[in-house]
C-alpha positions in Angstrom: 50.3 193.0 134.8 53.3 191.6 136.8 50.8 189.0 138.4 49.7 188.0 134.9 53.3 187.6 133.7 54.1 185.5 137.0 51.0 183.3 136.2 52.1 182.8 132.5 55.7 181.9 133.5 54.5 179.5 136.2 52.3 177.7 133.8 55.1 177.6 131.3 57.5 176.1 133.9 54.8 173.6 135.0 54.4 172.4 131.5 58.2 171.9 131.2 57.9 169.7 134.3 55.7 167.1 132.5 57.1 163.7 131.9 59.6 163.3 129.1 56.7 162.0 126.7 55.9 165.6 126.2 59.3 165.9 124.4 57.5 163.9 121.6 56.2 166.4 119.2 52.3 166.3 119.0 50.0 167.6 116.3 47.1 169.4 117.9 43.5 168.7 116.9 42.2 170.9 113.8 45.8 171.5 112.7 44.7 170.3 109.2 42.3 173.1 109.0 45.0 175.6 109.7 47.2 174.4 106.9 48.8 171.5 108.9 50.2 170.3 105.6 52.8 173.1 105.5 52.6 174.6 109.0 54.3 172.6 111.6 51.7 173.0 114.4 52.4 171.6 117.9 50.1 171.1 120.8 50.8 173.4 123.9 52.8 171.0 125.9 55.1 169.6 123.1 55.5 173.2 121.8 56.5 174.8 124.9 59.0 172.0 125.6 60.4 172.4 122.1 60.8 176.2 122.5 62.5 175.7 126.0 65.0 173.0 124.4 65.8 175.0 121.2 65.4 178.7 122.2 63.2 179.3 119.4 60.2 181.8 120.0 56.7 180.7 119.9 53.6 181.9 118.0 50.6 180.7 119.9 47.2 180.9 118.1 44.1 180.4 120.1 40.9 179.5 118.2 37.6 178.1 118.7 35.8 175.6 116.3 32.5 177.7 116.5 34.3 181.0 115.7 33.4 182.3 112.1 36.3 184.8 112.2 38.7 182.0 113.3 37.6 180.1 110.2 38.6 183.3 108.1 41.9 183.6 109.8 42.8 179.8 108.9 43.2 181.1 105.3 46.0 183.4 106.4 48.2 180.5 107.2 48.1 179.2 103.5 50.0 182.3 102.5 53.4 181.2 101.2 55.3 184.1 103.0 53.5 183.0 106.4 54.5 179.4 105.6 58.1 180.3 105.1 58.4 182.5 108.1 56.6 179.9 110.5 59.6 177.7 110.1 61.6 180.1 112.3 59.0 179.6 115.1 57.6 176.9 117.3 53.9 177.1 116.1 51.3 176.2 118.8 47.7 175.9 118.0 45.2 175.9 120.9 41.5 175.2 120.9 40.3 177.6 123.4 37.2 175.5 124.3 39.0 172.3 124.7 41.9 173.6 126.6 40.4 176.0 129.0 43.1 176.1 131.5 45.7 176.9 128.6 43.3 179.6 127.2 43.1 181.2 130.8 46.8 181.0 131.5 47.7 182.8 128.3 45.2 185.6 128.2 47.2 188.7 129.0 44.3 191.1 127.8 41.4 188.7 127.7 40.5 185.2 126.3 38.9 186.3 123.0 39.5 184.3 119.8 41.2 184.3 117.5 44.2 185.4 119.6 47.9 185.3 118.5 50.6 185.5 121.0 54.3 186.0 120.5 56.2 184.3 123.3 59.8 184.0 123.9 61.4 180.6 124.7 61.1 181.6 128.6 57.4 182.0 128.4 57.2 185.7 128.3 54.4 187.1 126.0 55.7 190.0 124.0 54.0 193.5 124.3 56.1 194.5 121.1 54.6 192.1 118.7 50.8 193.0 118.7 48.3 194.0 116.3 46.8 197.4 115.6 43.6 197.0 117.6 44.3 198.7 121.1 41.2 197.0 122.5 42.3 193.5 121.4 46.0 193.8 120.7 46.5 190.2 120.1 43.8 190.0 117.5 45.3 190.3 114.0 43.8 191.2 110.6 42.1 187.9 109.5 41.4 188.5 105.9 44.9 188.9 104.6 48.5 188.0 105.9 50.2 191.3 105.9 49.8 192.1 109.6 51.0 188.6 110.8 53.7 188.5 108.2 55.0 192.0 109.3 54.9 190.8 113.1 56.7 187.5 112.1 59.5 189.6 110.5 59.7 192.2 113.2 60.1 189.2 115.7 63.5 188.4 114.2 64.7 191.7 115.7 62.7 191.5 118.8 64.1 187.9 119.6 67.5 188.5 117.9 66.7 185.7 115.5 68.7 185.0 112.5 67.1 185.4 109.1 66.9 182.2 107.1 67.7 182.7 103.4 67.0 179.2 102.5 64.3 178.3 100.0 61.1 176.8 101.6 61.0 173.2 102.1 58.6 171.0 100.0 55.3 170.4 101.7 55.5 168.1 104.7 59.4 167.9 104.6 60.9 167.7 108.0 57.6 167.0 109.8 57.2 164.5 112.4 
């Protein structure tokens, strides 16, 4: 496992070394299908850069366009609680087929989809913020938001994040 951690941290560091154009926030392909109107999705490079600059933790969601379970999981991101909590994280959406290198680099227990990783701003994948399936710990409940929402709230303690008490912003507000 330490070899996997080194690999993930190395990829994270390499992504930080990209030219300054990576600092520009980029919306990934398919973000609109994952409630991109209300969730501020980033591609991997700009999201990792943003996390390293802000110290905010990352939620990285791996999906595939052909995956029927992924299509069901998209609906979870329409939940108002998920939308509100997402503002405390750098949200990264990764098409596992289109970004094979990223998919392989961030696969601590396999490259299945959908896969949801909680990652600190240094690139370390959390082993405390996982789902209930021991075989696929980064696979979360896809038909209701409860499991993801509970993990997002738990992340506040794991990452020592302040809880925001402000009301959710209007749709699209603060987006780039």
